[in-house]
NUVEXTOR-907083 format. One record per residue (C-alpha): residue number from 1; chain; z, y, x. Coordinates in steps of 0.2 Angstrom, whole numbers, plus 5000, padded with zeros to 4 digits. Example, Ala and Ser with C-alpha at 12.3 -4.5 7.8 and 13.67 -1.06 7.14 Angstrom:
+-----+--------+------+------+------+
: num : chaine :   pz :   py :   px :
+-----+--------+------+------+------+
:   1 :      A : 5039 : 4978 : 5062 :
:   2 :      A : 5036 : 4995 : 5068 :
+-----+--------+------+------+------+
end
This chain:
+-----+--------+------+------+------+
: num : chaine :   pz :   py :   px :
+-----+--------+------+------+------+
:   1 :      A : 5011 : 4933 : 4795 :
:   2 :      A : 5019 : 4916 : 4799 :
:   3 :      A : 5015 : 4909 : 4816 :
:   4 :      A : 5021 : 4897 : 4829 :
:   5 :      A : 5021 : 4899 : 4848 :
:   6 :      A : 5021 : 4883 : 4857 :
:   7 :      A : 5015 : 4875 : 4873 :
:   8 :      A : 4997 : 4872 : 4874 :
:   9 :      A : 4991 : 4854 : 4873 :
:  10 :      A : 4979 : 4846 : 4885 :
:  11 :      A : 4965 : 4844 : 4872 :
:  12 :      A : 4967 : 4863 : 4869 :
:  13 :      A : 4963 : 4868 : 4887 :
:  14 :      A : 4945 : 4871 : 4884 :
:  15 :      A : 4949 : 4885 : 4872 :
:  16 :      A : 4954 : 4896 : 4887 :
:  17 :      A : 4936 : 4899 : 4890 :
:  18 :      A : 4934 : 4907 : 4873 :
:  19 :      A : 4950 : 4917 : 4875 :
:  20 :      A : 4945 : 4924 : 4892 :
:  21 :      A : 4930 : 4931 : 4884 :
:  22 :      A : 4940 : 4938 : 4870 :
:  23 :      A : 4952 : 4946 : 4882 :
:  24 :      A : 4938 : 4957 : 4890 :
:  25 :      A : 4943 : 4975 : 4887 :
:  26 :      A : 4930 : 4985 : 4878 :
:  27 :      A : 4934 : 5004 : 4879 :
:  28 :      A : 4934 : 5015 : 4864 :
:  29 :      A : 4916 : 5021 : 4859 :
:  30 :      A : 4907 : 5007 : 4868 :
:  31 :      A : 4892 : 5001 : 4858 :
:  32 :      A : 4884 : 4984 : 4859 :
:  33 :      A : 4891 : 4967 : 4864 :
:  34 :      A : 4898 : 4962 : 4881 :
:  35 :      A : 4887 : 4947 : 4887 :
:  36 :      A : 4897 : 4931 : 4887 :
:  37 :      A : 4889 : 4927 : 4903 :
:  38 :      A : 4900 : 4939 : 4912 :
:  39 :      A : 4915 : 4926 : 4912 :
:  40 :      A : 4903 : 4914 : 4922 :
:  41 :      A : 4894 : 4926 : 4933 :
:  42 :      A : 4910 : 4934 : 4939 :
:  43 :      A : 4920 : 4922 : 4951 :
:  44 :      A : 4937 : 4931 : 4947 :
:  45 :      A : 4934 : 4927 : 4928 :
:  46 :      A : 4928 : 4909 : 4931 :
:  47 :      A : 4944 : 4904 : 4940 :
:  48 :      A : 4955 : 4911 : 4926 :
:  49 :      A : 4950 : 4896 : 4916 :
:  50 :      A : 4939 : 4883 : 4925 :
:  51 :      A : 4949 : 4868 : 4930 :
:  52 :      A : 4964 : 4873 : 4921 :
:  53 :      A : 4978 : 4860 : 4922 :
:  54 :      A : 4973 : 4855 : 4939 :
:  55 :      A : 4986 : 4866 : 4948 :
:  56 :      A : 5005 : 4864 : 4948 :
:  57 :      A : 5007 : 4882 : 4943 :
:  58 :      A : 4995 : 4881 : 4928 :
:  59 :      A : 5005 : 4885 : 4912 :
:  60 :      A : 5000 : 4891 : 4895 :
:  61 :      A : 5007 : 4894 : 4877 :
:  62 :      A : 4997 : 4897 : 4861 :
:  63 :      A : 5000 : 4905 : 4844 :
:  64 :      A : 4996 : 4895 : 4829 :
:  65 :      A : 4992 : 4901 : 4811 :
:  66 :      A : 4990 : 4889 : 4797 :
:  67 :      A : 4986 : 4875 : 4810 :
:  68 :      A : 4973 : 4885 : 4820 :
:  69 :      A : 4975 : 4891 : 4837 :
:  70 :      A : 4973 : 4910 : 4836 :
:  71 :      A : 4979 : 4916 : 4853 :
:  72 :      A : 4983 : 4910 : 4871 :
:  73 :      A : 4994 : 4916 : 4885 :
:  74 :      A : 4992 : 4907 : 4902 :
:  75 :      A : 4996 : 4909 : 4921 :
:  76 :      A : 4987 : 4903 : 4936 :
:  77 :      A : 4989 : 4907 : 4955 :
:  78 :      A : 4970 : 4907 : 4958 :
:  79 :      A : 4961 : 4922 : 4965 :
:  80 :      A : 4958 : 4930 : 4948 :
:  81 :      A : 4960 : 4948 : 4942 :
:  82 :      A : 4979 : 4951 : 4943 :
:  83 :      A : 4981 : 4939 : 4958 :
:  84 :      A : 4995 : 4946 : 4970 :
:  85 :      A : 4998 : 4931 : 4981 :
:  86 :      A : 4998 : 4912 : 4981 :
:  87 :      A : 5016 : 4911 : 4975 :
:  88 :      A : 5015 : 4923 : 4961 :
:  89 :      A : 5007 : 4917 : 4944 :
:  90 :      A : 4996 : 4930 : 4936 :
:  91 :      A : 4995 : 4932 : 4917 :
:  92 :      A : 4981 : 4932 : 4905 :
:  93 :      A : 4984 : 4935 : 4887 :
:  94 :      A : 4971 : 4935 : 4872 :
:  95 :      A : 4971 : 4935 : 4853 :
:  96 :      A : 4956 : 4934 : 4841 :
:  97 :      A : 4953 : 4951 : 4834 :
:  98 :      A : 4960 : 4948 : 4816 :
:  99 :      A : 4977 : 4943 : 4824 :
: 100 :      A : 4980 : 4958 : 4835 :
: 101 :      A : 4993 : 4972 : 4833 :
: 102 :      A : 5005 : 4960 : 4824 :
: 103 :      A : 5017 : 4957 : 4839 :
: 104 :      A : 5010 : 4939 : 4842 :
: 105 :      A : 5004 : 4943 : 4860 :
: 106 :      A : 5021 : 4950 : 4864 :
: 107 :      A : 5030 : 4934 : 4858 :
: 108 :      A : 5018 : 4923 : 4868 :
: 109 :      A : 5021 : 4933 : 4884 :
: 110 :      A : 5040 : 4932 : 4881 :
: 111 :      A : 5039 : 4913 : 4879 :
: 112 :      A : 5029 : 4911 : 4895 :
: 113 :      A : 5040 : 4923 : 4904 :
: 114 :      A : 5056 : 4914 : 4899 :
: 115 :      A : 5047 : 4897 : 4904 :
: 116 :      A : 5043 : 4904 : 4921 :
: 117 :      A : 5060 : 4911 : 4924 :
: 118 :      A : 5068 : 4895 : 4920 :
: 119 :      A : 5056 : 4886 : 4932 :
: 120 :      A : 5062 : 4897 : 4946 :
: 121 :      A : 5048 : 4909 : 4949 :
: 122 :      A : 5053 : 4925 : 4957 :
: 123 :      A : 5040 : 4936 : 4949 :
: 124 :      A : 5023 : 4937 : 4940 :
: 125 :      A : 5008 : 4949 : 4940 :
: 126 :      A : 4994 : 4955 : 4930 :
: 127 :      A : 4980 : 4968 : 4930 :
: 128 :      A : 4976 : 4980 : 4916 :
: 129 :      A : 4962 : 4992 : 4914 :
: 130 :      A : 4969 : 5010 : 4916 :
: 131 :      A : 4963 : 5015 : 4899 :
: 132 :      A : 4969 : 5000 : 4890 :
: 133 :      A : 4984 : 5004 : 4878 :
: 134 :      A : 4991 : 4986 : 4882 :
: 135 :      A : 4998 : 4994 : 4897 :
: 136 :      A : 5013 : 5000 : 4887 :
: 137 :      A : 5016 : 4983 : 4880 :
: 138 :      A : 5017 : 4976 : 4897 :
: 139 :      A : 5029 : 4990 : 4902 :
: 140 :      A : 5041 : 4985 : 4888 :
: 141 :      A : 5041 : 4967 : 4894 :
: 142 :      A : 5047 : 4973 : 4911 :
: 143 :      A : 5030 : 4974 : 4921 :
: 144 :      A : 5029 : 4989 : 4932 :
: 145 :      A : 5014 : 4997 : 4941 :
: 146 :      A : 5014 : 4994 : 4959 :
: 147 :      A : 4996 : 5001 : 4963 :
: 148 :      A : 4978 : 4999 : 4960 :
: 149 :      A : 4972 : 4982 : 4955 :
: 150 :      A : 4955 : 4975 : 4961 :
: 151 :      A : 4948 : 4992 : 4961 :
: 152 :      A : 4952 : 5010 : 4955 :
: 153 :      A : 4949 : 5006 : 4937 :
: 154 :      A : 4964 : 4995 : 4935 :
: 155 :      A : 4982 : 4994 : 4938 :
: 156 :      A : 4991 : 4980 : 4946 :
: 157 :      A : 5008 : 4976 : 4938 :
: 158 :      A : 5022 : 4965 : 4943 :
: 159 :      A : 5037 : 4959 : 4933 :
: 160 :      A : 5053 : 4953 : 4942 :
: 161 :      A : 5060 : 4937 : 4935 :
: 162 :      A : 5075 : 4931 : 4946 :
: 163 :      A : 5083 : 4946 : 4954 :
: 164 :      A : 5101 : 4940 : 4957 :
: 165 :      A : 5108 : 4958 : 4957 :
: 166 :      A : 5101 : 4971 : 4947 :
: 167 :      A : 5097 : 4987 : 4956 :
: 168 :      A : 5106 : 5003 : 4953 :
: 169 :      A : 5100 : 5021 : 4954 :
: 170 :      A : 5109 : 5037 : 4959 :
: 171 :      A : 5108 : 5054 : 4967 :
: 172 :      A : 5110 : 5055 : 4986 :
: 173 :      A : 5127 : 5061 : 4991 :
: 174 :      A : 5134 : 5068 : 5008 :
: 175 :      A : 5143 : 5051 : 5011 :
: 176 :      A : 5126 : 5043 : 5010 :
: 177 :      A : 5118 : 5054 : 5023 :
: 178 :      A : 5120 : 5042 : 5039 :
: 179 :      A : 5112 : 5027 : 5030 :
: 180 :      A : 5098 : 5039 : 5023 :
: 181 :      A : 5094 : 5045 : 5040 :
: 182 :      A : 5092 : 5028 : 5047 :
: 183 :      A : 5080 : 5023 : 5033 :
: 184 :      A : 5070 : 5039 : 5037 :
: 185 :      A : 5069 : 5035 : 5055 :
: 186 :      A : 5063 : 5017 : 5050 :
: 187 :      A : 5050 : 5025 : 5039 :
: 188 :      A : 5043 : 5036 : 5053 :
: 189 :      A : 5042 : 5022 : 5065 :
: 190 :      A : 5034 : 5011 : 5053 :
: 191 :      A : 5021 : 5024 : 5050 :
: 192 :      A : 5017 : 5025 : 5069 :
: 193 :      A : 5028 : 5038 : 5076 :
: 194 :      A : 5035 : 5036 : 5093 :
: 195 :      A : 5054 : 5039 : 5095 :
: 196 :      A : 5052 : 5051 : 5109 :
: 197 :      A : 5069 : 5060 : 5104 :
: 198 :      A : 5084 : 5056 : 5095 :
: 199 :      A : 5081 : 5063 : 5077 :
: 200 :      A : 5098 : 5058 : 5070 :
: 201 :      A : 5107 : 5075 : 5073 :
: 202 :      A : 5093 : 5086 : 5067 :
: 203 :      A : 5090 : 5075 : 5051 :
: 204 :      A : 5109 : 5074 : 5048 :
: 205 :      A : 5110 : 5093 : 5049 :
: 206 :      A : 5095 : 5096 : 5038 :
: 207 :      A : 5101 : 5084 : 5024 :
: 208 :      A : 5118 : 5090 : 5024 :
: 209 :      A : 5113 : 5109 : 5023 :
: 210 :      A : 5100 : 5106 : 5010 :
: 211 :      A : 5110 : 5095 : 4999 :
: 212 :      A : 5124 : 5108 : 4999 :
: 213 :      A : 5113 : 5122 : 4994 :
: 214 :      A : 5103 : 5111 : 4981 :
: 215 :      A : 5086 : 5113 : 4990 :
: 216 :      A : 5084 : 5095 : 4994 :
: 217 :      A : 5086 : 5081 : 4980 :
: 218 :      A : 5085 : 5063 : 4982 :
: 219 :      A : 5087 : 5048 : 4971 :
: 220 :      A : 5091 : 5031 : 4979 :
: 221 :      A : 5090 : 5013 : 4973 :
: 222 :      A : 5104 : 5001 : 4979 :
: 223 :      A : 5110 : 4984 : 4977 :
: 224 :      A : 5127 : 4975 : 4983 :
: 225 :      A : 5121 : 4977 : 5001 :
: 226 :      A : 5118 : 4995 : 5001 :
: 227 :      A : 5103 : 5007 : 4999 :
: 228 :      A : 5086 : 4998 : 4997 :
: 229 :      A : 5074 : 5013 : 4993 :
: 230 :      A : 5074 : 5031 : 4995 :
: 231 :      A : 5065 : 5047 : 4989 :
: 232 :      A : 5066 : 5065 : 4992 :
: 233 :      A : 5060 : 5082 : 4986 :
: 234 :      A : 5062 : 5099 : 4995 :
: 235 :      A : 5061 : 5114 : 4984 :
: 236 :      A : 5053 : 5128 : 4994 :
: 237 :      A : 5047 : 5145 : 4988 :
: 238 :      A : 5031 : 5154 : 4993 :
: 239 :      A : 5023 : 5169 : 4985 :
: 240 :      A : 5016 : 5165 : 4968 :
: 241 :      A : 4998 : 5161 : 4967 :
: 242 :      A : 4986 : 5156 : 4953 :
: 243 :      A : 4989 : 5137 : 4955 :
: 244 :      A : 5008 : 5139 : 4956 :
: 245 :      A : 5014 : 5155 : 4946 :
: 246 :      A : 5032 : 5151 : 4950 :
: 247 :      A : 5029 : 5150 : 4968 :
: 248 :      A : 5041 : 5135 : 4969 :
: 249 :      A : 5034 : 5119 : 4977 :
: 250 :      A : 5042 : 5102 : 4977 :
: 251 :      A : 5038 : 5094 : 4994 :
: 252 :      A : 5040 : 5075 : 4993 :
: 253 :      A : 5046 : 5066 : 5008 :
: 254 :      A : 5057 : 5051 : 5012 :
: 255 :      A : 5048 : 5039 : 5000 :
: 256 :      A : 5053 : 5023 : 5008 :
: 257 :      A : 5057 : 5005 : 5002 :
: 258 :      A : 5064 : 4991 : 5012 :
: 259 :      A : 5050 : 4978 : 5015 :
: 260 :      A : 5058 : 4964 : 5005 :
: 261 :      A : 5059 : 4975 : 4990 :
: 262 :      A : 5041 : 4982 : 4990 :
: 263 :      A : 5028 : 4979 : 4976 :
: 264 :      A : 5042 : 4979 : 4963 :
: 265 :      A : 5039 : 4996 : 4955 :
: 266 :      A : 5055 : 5003 : 4963 :
: 267 :      A : 5046 : 5017 : 4972 :
: 268 :      A : 5037 : 5022 : 4956 :
: 269 :      A : 5054 : 5023 : 4947 :
: 270 :      A : 5061 : 5034 : 4961 :
: 271 :      A : 5046 : 5045 : 4961 :
: 272 :      A : 5047 : 5048 : 4943 :
: 273 :      A : 5065 : 5054 : 4945 :
: 274 :      A : 5061 : 5067 : 4958 :
: 275 :      A : 5046 : 5073 : 4948 :
: 276 :      A : 5058 : 5076 : 4934 :
: 277 :      A : 5070 : 5085 : 4946 :
: 278 :      A : 5056 : 5096 : 4952 :
: 279 :      A : 5051 : 5101 : 4934 :
: 280 :      A : 5069 : 5105 : 4930 :
: 281 :      A : 5068 : 5117 : 4945 :
: 282 :      A : 5053 : 5125 : 4938 :
: 283 :      A : 5041 : 5120 : 4952 :
: 284 :      A : 5023 : 5123 : 4948 :
: 285 :      A : 5017 : 5110 : 4959 :
: 286 :      A : 5022 : 5095 : 4970 :
: 287 :      A : 5014 : 5090 : 4986 :
: 288 :      A : 5015 : 5076 : 4999 :
: 289 :      A : 5006 : 5070 : 5014 :
: 290 :      A : 5004 : 5052 : 5010 :
: 291 :      A : 5001 : 5036 : 5020 :
: 292 :      A : 4986 : 5026 : 5015 :
: 293 :      A : 4997 : 5013 : 5007 :
: 294 :      A : 5006 : 5026 : 4997 :
: 295 :      A : 4991 : 5034 : 4989 :
: 296 :      A : 4989 : 5022 : 4974 :
: 297 :      A : 5007 : 5025 : 4969 :
: 298 :      A : 5004 : 5044 : 4969 :
: 299 :      A : 4988 : 5043 : 4960 :
: 300 :      A : 4995 : 5033 : 4947 :
: 301 :      A : 5006 : 5047 : 4942 :
: 302 :      A : 4993 : 5060 : 4942 :
: 303 :      A : 4993 : 5067 : 4960 :
: 304 :      A : 4976 : 5072 : 4966 :
: 305 :      A : 4969 : 5075 : 4984 :
: 306 :      A : 4969 : 5093 : 4990 :
: 307 :      A : 4962 : 5094 : 5008 :
: 308 :      A : 4974 : 5083 : 5018 :
: 309 :      A : 4988 : 5081 : 5005 :
: 310 :      A : 4990 : 5075 : 4987 :
: 311 :      A : 4997 : 5087 : 4974 :
: 312 :      A : 5003 : 5086 : 4956 :
: 313 :      A : 5002 : 5101 : 4945 :
: 314 :      A : 5018 : 5103 : 4934 :
+-----+--------+------+------+------+
end
């Protein structure tokens, strides 16, 4: 199908009300019609379209077929669903039903992402219902899950636009241990621990010994200035039980990201890597005692609560 993606004209701004209604996710099997009043009754819906054009960050593109607008993609920094902070534009994208599944939504989002990147924005956000297949489209465009959205039914996703230096990822080595130890201590202190003793010698000994025998595995994220995020999994063995027939358990630790690099999907990337490592080592389960801030990340990968810790059957 031939279509054009262009900037939205002022006289077309009122169409956003209709497109917001079209964007409401209807789960498979739902019978009936979503009342149109929902976009007016819910304040987080209303602010996604009301007064559009009155804010500096309001930007929109449309898709046009045979002279008619069939889709729209727009951003605002209002307190709508997908709002991250007052400097991060949040995305809305919508197409009339006959025009879905043709790649038009993807092209609208790409056009607006390029516009925002050229305008100097650092990142953009959106929220998506956890059951919505559009999640995979957003991931292909560079969005990464950073935790729950407004509630536990949706994901908050962020796309970085202007990272000057792309991050690299690699396994922890013995040469990295001093820096790794410092980040571990920073994590413990941030979580509320008191530095009553100098843990550096004991941590250094632990990481060196268990890196050498392969029972501790870590993936790191780094940029030109050094390590910016860490992860770790210790492979321990217990007598086999029904929930873990191999008896091998992956104990997750050292999940820490430097403050300025948070909410960018880095921790999720590292966690996926150590989950894969644990599977390769035939662990039957992974466990972690998580901080409240970290719980949404672990839940997003399937970890569930088991008493006072989270675990993931493998």
